C-alpha positions as CSV (number, residue, x, y, z in Angstrom):
1,M,-55.0,-62.6,-3.0
2,T,-52.9,-64.5,-0.5
3,V,-50.5,-62.8,1.8
4,S,-47.6,-64.3,-0.3
5,G,-48.8,-62.3,-3.3
6,K,-50.0,-65.3,-5.4
7,Q,-53.5,-64.0,-6.1
8,T,-55.1,-60.7,-6.9
9,D,-58.2,-59.0,-5.4
10,L,-60.4,-60.1,-8.4
11,D,-62.6,-63.1,-8.5
12,K,-60.4,-65.2,-10.8
13,P,-57.1,-66.3,-9.2
14,V,-54.1,-65.1,-11.2
15,S,-50.5,-65.8,-10.2
16,T,-48.6,-62.6,-9.4
17,R,-45.5,-64.5,-8.0
18,W,-43.2,-63.3,-10.8
19,I,-44.3,-59.7,-10.4
20,T,-43.7,-60.0,-6.7
21,I,-40.2,-61.4,-7.2
22,T,-39.2,-58.8,-9.8
23,V,-40.5,-55.9,-7.7
24,L,-38.5,-57.1,-4.7
25,A,-35.4,-57.5,-7.0
26,V,-35.8,-53.9,-8.2
27,A,-36.2,-52.7,-4.5
28,L,-32.9,-54.6,-3.8
29,A,-31.1,-52.8,-6.6
30,S,-32.6,-49.4,-5.8
31,G,-31.4,-49.7,-2.2
32,A,-27.8,-49.8,-3.5
33,G,-28.2,-47.1,-6.2
34,G,-29.1,-44.1,-4.0
35,A,-27.5,-42.5,-1.0
36,P,-25.4,-45.5,0.0
37,L,-23.8,-45.4,-3.5
38,V,-23.1,-41.7,-3.1
39,G,-21.6,-42.3,0.3
40,A,-19.4,-45.2,-0.9
41,L,-18.0,-43.5,-4.0
42,R,-18.2,-39.9,-3.0
43,Q,-14.6,-39.3,-2.0
44,S,-13.3,-41.1,-5.0
45,V,-15.6,-39.2,-7.5
46,Q,-14.8,-35.9,-5.9
47,E,-11.1,-36.5,-6.4
48,Q,-11.5,-38.0,-9.9
49,F,-13.7,-35.1,-11.2
50,G,-12.1,-32.3,-9.2
51,L,-15.1,-31.5,-7.1
52,S,-15.3,-30.1,-3.5
53,F,-17.3,-31.8,-0.8
54,W,-19.8,-28.9,-1.0
55,S,-20.1,-28.8,-4.8
56,A,-20.6,-32.5,-5.1
57,G,-23.4,-32.4,-2.4
58,A,-25.0,-29.4,-4.0
59,G,-25.0,-31.1,-7.4
60,V,-26.5,-34.3,-6.1
61,G,-29.1,-32.3,-4.1
62,I,-30.3,-29.9,-6.8
63,I,-30.2,-32.3,-9.7
64,G,-31.9,-35.1,-7.7
65,L,-34.7,-32.8,-6.7
66,A,-35.2,-31.7,-10.3
67,G,-35.5,-35.4,-11.3
68,G,-38.2,-35.9,-8.7
69,I,-40.2,-33.0,-9.8
70,L,-39.9,-34.1,-13.4
71,G,-41.2,-37.5,-12.3
72,L,-44.3,-36.0,-10.7
73,I,-45.0,-34.0,-13.9
74,L,-44.6,-37.1,-16.1
75,T,-46.9,-39.1,-13.9
76,R,-49.6,-36.5,-14.2
77,C,-49.1,-36.3,-17.9
78,I,-48.8,-40.0,-18.8
79,G,-50.4,-41.5,-15.7
80,G,-53.0,-43.2,-17.9
81,V,-50.5,-45.8,-19.1
82,G,-50.8,-47.4,-15.7
83,R,-48.4,-48.1,-12.8
84,G,-46.8,-51.1,-14.5
85,W,-45.6,-49.1,-17.4
86,L,-44.4,-46.2,-15.3
87,F,-42.5,-48.7,-13.2
88,R,-40.9,-50.2,-16.3
89,I,-39.9,-46.8,-17.7
90,G,-38.2,-46.1,-14.3
91,I,-36.1,-49.3,-14.5
92,V,-35.0,-48.6,-18.1
93,L,-33.9,-45.1,-17.1
94,S,-31.8,-46.4,-14.2
95,F,-30.0,-48.8,-16.6
96,L,-29.4,-45.9,-19.0
97,A,-27.9,-43.8,-16.2
98,F,-25.3,-46.4,-15.3
99,L,-24.6,-47.0,-19.0
100,L,-23.7,-43.3,-19.2
101,Y,-21.6,-43.5,-16.1
102,Y,-19.6,-46.3,-17.6
103,F,-18.6,-44.3,-20.7
104,I,-17.8,-41.1,-18.9
105,D,-14.2,-39.9,-19.5
106,A,-13.1,-38.0,-16.3
107,H,-10.7,-36.0,-18.4
108,S,-13.2,-34.8,-20.9
109,R,-14.3,-31.1,-20.8
110,Y,-17.9,-32.4,-20.6
111,A,-17.2,-34.9,-17.8
112,V,-19.0,-33.0,-15.0
113,L,-21.9,-32.3,-17.3
114,A,-22.2,-36.0,-18.2
115,L,-22.0,-36.8,-14.4
116,A,-24.9,-34.4,-13.7
117,G,-26.9,-35.8,-16.6
118,G,-26.5,-39.3,-15.3
119,W,-27.7,-38.3,-11.9
120,L,-30.8,-36.6,-13.4
121,I,-31.7,-39.7,-15.4
122,M,-31.2,-41.9,-12.3
123,S,-33.2,-39.6,-10.1
124,L,-36.1,-39.6,-12.6
125,G,-35.9,-43.4,-12.9
126,R,-35.8,-44.0,-9.1
127,N,-38.9,-41.7,-8.8
128,L,-40.9,-43.7,-11.3
129,S,-39.8,-47.1,-10.1
130,G,-40.9,-45.9,-6.6
131,I,-44.4,-46.7,-7.8
132,S,-43.5,-50.2,-6.6
133,N,-45.0,-49.1,-3.2
134,A,-48.4,-48.8,-4.8
135,I,-48.0,-52.0,-6.7
136,F,-46.9,-53.9,-3.6
137,A,-49.8,-52.4,-1.5
138,D,-52.2,-54.0,-4.0
139,L,-50.3,-57.3,-4.1
140,W,-50.5,-57.4,-0.3
141,H,-53.9,-55.9,0.1
142,R,-54.8,-58.0,3.2
143,A,-51.6,-56.9,5.0
144,P,-50.2,-53.8,3.3
145,Q,-48.2,-52.8,6.3
146,A,-46.3,-56.2,6.3
147,G,-45.9,-56.1,2.6
148,L,-44.5,-52.6,2.5
149,I,-42.1,-53.4,5.3
150,L,-40.9,-56.5,3.5
151,L,-40.4,-54.4,0.3
152,H,-38.3,-51.9,2.2
153,A,-36.5,-54.6,4.2
154,T,-35.4,-56.0,0.8
155,N,-34.4,-52.5,-0.2
156,S,-32.3,-52.1,2.9
157,I,-30.3,-55.2,2.0
158,G,-29.4,-53.3,-1.2
159,K,-28.1,-50.4,0.9
160,V,-25.5,-52.8,2.3
161,V,-24.4,-53.9,-1.2
162,A,-23.0,-50.5,-2.2
163,P,-20.2,-50.2,0.3
164,L,-19.5,-54.0,0.1
165,L,-19.2,-53.8,-3.6
166,A,-16.9,-50.8,-3.3
167,L,-14.7,-52.9,-1.0
168,I,-14.7,-55.7,-3.6
169,V,-14.4,-53.9,-7.0
170,G,-12.9,-50.6,-5.7
171,V,-14.3,-47.1,-5.6
172,S,-14.0,-46.4,-9.3
173,L,-17.1,-45.0,-10.8
174,T,-16.5,-47.0,-14.0
175,S,-16.2,-50.4,-12.3
176,N,-19.2,-49.9,-10.2
177,A,-21.2,-48.6,-13.2
178,A,-20.4,-51.8,-15.1
179,V,-21.7,-54.0,-12.3
180,Y,-24.9,-52.0,-11.7
181,G,-25.4,-51.6,-15.4
182,I,-25.6,-55.3,-15.9
183,I,-27.9,-55.7,-12.9
184,W,-30.3,-53.0,-14.2
185,L,-30.2,-54.5,-17.7
186,I,-31.3,-57.9,-16.4
187,L,-34.1,-56.2,-14.3
188,A,-35.2,-54.1,-17.4
189,L,-35.5,-57.3,-19.4
190,S,-37.3,-59.2,-16.6
191,V,-40.1,-56.7,-16.0
192,F,-41.1,-57.1,-19.7
193,T,-41.8,-60.7,-19.0
194,W,-44.6,-60.2,-16.6
195,P,-47.7,-62.4,-17.3
196,R,-50.3,-60.5,-19.3
197,K,-53.2,-61.7,-17.2
198,A,-51.6,-60.7,-14.0
199,L,-50.9,-57.2,-15.5
200,E,-54.5,-56.9,-16.6
201,H,-55.8,-57.8,-13.1
202,L,-53.5,-55.3,-11.5
203,H,-54.5,-52.6,-14.0
204,E,-58.2,-53.4,-13.3
205,V,-57.6,-52.9,-9.5
206,E,-55.9,-49.6,-10.3
207,R,-58.7,-48.5,-12.6
208,L,-61.3,-49.2,-10.0
209,Q,-59.3,-47.1,-7.5
210,Y,-59.0,-44.3,-10.0
211,I,-62.8,-44.3,-10.5
212,E,-63.3,-44.0,-6.7
213,S,-60.8,-41.3,-6.4
214,R,-62.5,-39.2,-9.1
215,K,-65.6,-39.0,-6.9
216,T,-63.7,-37.0,-4.3
217,R,-61.7,-33.7,-4.4
218,S,-58.3,-34.1,-6.0
219,V,-55.9,-35.0,-3.2
220,L,-53.3,-32.7,-4.7
221,R,-55.4,-29.8,-3.7
222,T,-55.7,-30.8,-0.1
223,P,-53.3,-29.4,2.5
224,L,-53.4,-32.7,4.6
225,F,-52.1,-34.7,1.6
226,W,-49.0,-32.5,1.3
227,M,-48.5,-32.3,5.1
228,V,-48.4,-36.1,5.0
229,S,-46.2,-36.3,1.9
230,I,-43.6,-33.9,3.4
231,Q,-43.0,-36.3,6.2
232,F,-41.3,-38.7,3.7
233,A,-38.8,-35.9,3.0
234,L,-37.8,-35.8,6.7
235,I,-37.6,-39.6,7.1
236,A,-35.6,-40.3,3.9
237,G,-33.6,-37.1,4.1
238,S,-32.4,-37.8,7.6
239,E,-31.1,-41.2,6.5
240,A,-29.5,-39.9,3.4
241,G,-27.7,-37.1,5.2
242,V,-26.1,-39.6,7.6
243,T,-25.4,-42.2,5.0
244,S,-23.7,-39.8,2.6
245,T,-21.7,-38.1,5.3
246,L,-20.7,-41.0,7.6
247,P,-17.8,-42.3,5.5
248,A,-16.1,-38.9,5.4
249,F,-16.8,-38.5,9.2
250,I,-15.2,-41.8,10.1
251,E,-12.2,-41.2,7.7
252,Q,-11.5,-37.9,9.3
253,H,-12.4,-38.5,13.0
254,R,-11.7,-42.1,13.8
255,E,-8.6,-44.3,13.8
256,P,-8.9,-47.3,11.4
257,L,-8.9,-50.8,12.8
258,L,-8.2,-54.4,11.6
259,G,-5.2,-53.2,9.6
260,L,-7.6,-51.4,7.1
261,S,-7.0,-48.1,5.5
262,A,-9.0,-45.1,6.8
263,R,-11.2,-45.3,3.7
264,D,-11.9,-49.0,4.0
265,W,-12.6,-48.7,7.7
266,S,-15.2,-46.0,6.9
267,Q,-17.0,-48.5,4.6
268,V,-17.0,-51.1,7.5
269,V,-18.7,-48.6,9.8
270,L,-21.2,-47.6,7.1
271,V,-22.0,-51.3,6.5
272,T,-22.6,-51.6,10.3
273,M,-25.1,-48.9,10.3
274,L,-26.8,-50.2,7.2
275,L,-27.0,-53.7,8.8
276,G,-29.0,-51.9,11.6
277,I,-31.4,-50.8,8.9
278,V,-31.7,-54.3,7.6
279,A,-32.2,-55.9,11.0
280,G,-34.8,-53.3,12.0
281,R,-36.9,-53.8,8.9
282,F,-36.9,-57.6,9.2
283,A,-37.7,-57.3,12.9
284,A,-40.5,-54.9,12.1
285,F,-41.8,-57.3,9.4
286,R,-42.1,-60.0,12.1
287,L,-43.8,-57.6,14.5
288,S,-46.1,-56.0,12.0
289,Q,-49.0,-58.4,12.6
290,R,-49.0,-57.5,16.3
291,I,-47.9,-53.9,16.5
292,S,-49.5,-50.9,14.8
293,E,-47.7,-48.7,12.4
294,R,-47.4,-46.0,15.1
295,G,-45.9,-48.5,17.5
296,I,-43.3,-49.5,15.0
297,I,-42.5,-45.9,14.3
298,K,-42.1,-45.1,18.0
299,I,-39.6,-48.0,18.5
300,C,-37.5,-46.7,15.6
301,L,-37.6,-43.1,16.8
302,A,-36.4,-44.1,20.2
303,C,-33.2,-45.4,18.7
304,M,-32.1,-42.0,17.3
305,A,-30.7,-41.1,20.8
306,A,-27.7,-43.4,19.8
307,V,-26.3,-40.7,17.6
308,I,-24.9,-38.8,20.6
309,P,-22.5,-41.5,21.8
310,A,-21.9,-42.6,18.2
311,V,-20.5,-39.2,17.2
312,W,-18.8,-38.0,20.4
313,L,-17.2,-41.1,21.8
314,R,-14.1,-42.4,20.0
315,W,-14.0,-45.9,21.4
316,F,-15.0,-48.3,18.7
317,I,-16.6,-50.7,21.2
318,I,-19.1,-47.9,21.8
319,Y,-19.5,-46.1,18.5
320,L,-19.8,-49.2,16.4
321,P,-22.9,-50.7,18.1
322,C,-24.3,-47.2,18.5
323,F,-24.2,-46.7,14.7
324,F,-25.9,-50.1,14.4
325,I,-28.7,-48.9,16.7
326,L,-28.9,-45.6,14.8
327,G,-29.5,-47.6,11.7
328,I,-32.7,-49.0,13.4
329,T,-33.9,-45.5,13.5
330,F,-34.1,-45.4,9.7
331,S,-35.3,-49.0,9.3
332,A,-39.1,-49.3,9.2
333,T,-40.2,-45.7,9.7
334,W,-40.7,-44.9,6.0
335,P,-42.8,-48.1,5.1
336,A,-44.8,-48.0,8.4
337,F,-45.7,-44.3,7.7
338,F,-46.6,-45.1,4.1
339,A,-48.8,-48.0,5.2
340,L,-50.6,-45.6,7.6
341,A,-51.0,-43.0,4.9
342,S,-52.2,-45.5,2.2
343,R,-55.0,-46.7,4.4
344,F,-56.5,-43.2,4.1
345,Y,-55.5,-42.6,0.5
346,S,-56.5,-46.1,-0.5
347,N,-57.8,-45.0,-3.9
348,D,-54.9,-42.6,-4.6
349,K,-52.0,-45.0,-4.1
350,T,-50.3,-44.0,-7.4
351,I,-50.2,-40.3,-6.8
352,L,-49.4,-41.0,-3.1
353,S,-46.4,-43.1,-4.2
354,V,-45.2,-40.5,-6.6
355,A,-45.7,-37.6,-4.2
356,A,-43.9,-39.6,-1.5
357,G,-41.2,-40.4,-4.0
358,V,-40.8,-36.7,-5.0
359,C,-40.7,-35.7,-1.3
360,T,-38.3,-38.5,-0.6
361,L,-36.0,-37.3,-3.4
362,G,-36.4,-33.8,-2.2
363,G,-35.5,-34.8,1.4
364,V,-32.6,-37.1,0.3
365,N,-31.0,-34.4,-1.9
366,G,-31.9,-31.6,0.4
367,F,-30.3,-33.3,3.4
368,I,-27.2,-34.3,1.3
369,L,-27.0,-30.6,0.4
370,L,-27.3,-29.5,4.0
371,S,-24.9,-32.0,5.4
372,S,-22.4,-31.1,2.6
373,F,-22.6,-27.5,3.5
374,V,-22.1,-28.1,7.2
375,G,-19.4,-30.8,6.7
376,N,-17.5,-28.9,4.0
377,N,-15.1,-28.1,6.9
378,P,-13.9,-31.5,8.1
379,D,-14.0,-30.2,11.7
380,N,-17.8,-29.8,11.4
381,L,-18.5,-33.4,10.1
382,P,-19.8,-34.5,13.6
383,W,-22.4,-31.7,13.4
384,A,-23.3,-32.7,9.9
385,V,-24.2,-36.2,11.2
386,I,-26.2,-34.8,14.1
387,I,-28.1,-32.2,12.0
388,S,-29.0,-35.0,9.6
389,V,-30.5,-37.1,12.5
390,A,-32.4,-34.0,13.7
391,G,-34.6,-34.6,10.7
392,M,-36.1,-37.6,12.4
393,A,-36.7,-35.5,15.5
394,I,-38.6,-33.0,13.5
395,F,-40.6,-35.9,12.0
396,A,-41.5,-37.1,15.5
397,I,-42.9,-33.7,16.4
398,C,-44.8,-33.5,13.1
399,L,-46.3,-36.9,13.6
400,L,-47.5,-35.9,17.1
401,L,-49.1,-32.8,15.6
402,L,-50.6,-34.7,12.7
403,H,-51.8,-37.6,14.8
404,T,-55.3,-36.3,15.4
405,R,-55.9,-35.3,11.8
406,I,-54.6,-38.5,10.3
407,R,-56.5,-40.7,12.8
408,G,-59.7,-38.8,12.3
409,A,-59.3,-39.0,8.5
410,I,-58.7,-42.7,8.6
411,N,-61.6,-43.3,11.0
412,H,-64.0,-41.7,8.5
413,T,-62.9,-43.8,5.5
């Protein structure tokens, strides 16, 4: 296989270019469909469905976590169908979620129930399509760190799409669901056009990894595996807490500029932070051949200090670039840590992807829940942002404590 993803590990060269393109396209769409979408539409949906800041966050958190757990159960039950099929099922479910959102009548007595059902379907779909991490690690087997950072860099571009689309088509759930529904329908159709030979080769690579993993103790029964997996909850949760809370914080605590309304200005600031994520991931992709995973993570973690001036200083000339720098904190940390973990769990990438996905969903929804509880009083929104960023500080401490164990484990593989 070449670094561009044109060939597989097996002896006979097989083009996987179309698979690479569609996986990146799904990552792009997934980036827009998570916490950034919640942040962009949250205020509007709360008003439309009569939800409080706390109840909306609690619903997103609890139902999203349930979707992640259901994804882990399904993967264990039907994992034999292969990563490709699990990935496809996830994409179809994401399309169905937006289709449901499009037809929701906010005045119906079942409107909130339908809203919750759509989020459950979407959370399950996102968890299954998260297997793209394992697929991409195989496609980029010679440089998995670079491949995974590229995948998440593409995903970060999608994060910018949600607030930008909200500025273009408005913050109505129906109009956004129509756009995203069309996108996910196209993706659902495209993944069923993958070349059969390329799928067979990827499935063979997966089968060989499964045979090797069967020779060892199940990773699900090892404490280290779950200690590693929980770190994804801290990384993703911290980002989600900030992303979902930031628009409300800006709307309540900052004066709008450029003649924009308070709500539109909050989207501009959110986009600024998300651009920091995009810039950080592409910079990390360029540096990934020269800097180790830990080096990239350290650079990202150093940027979280920007949260203090971003939250407490009201001058836009200070808080705007600080939010951009804060975005770098969330940029390459997740993919760099996944690349580090996948080197040790090289034969268990599927279950690692799903476990990381479950923990990611748990972290995302848990931090949205926590930040919603803290920020339910508008005066406490600054603390909601700071507490969310504290998740990255906890991750930094855990990484330091886990360093010896992870390094020792990798050295013995």
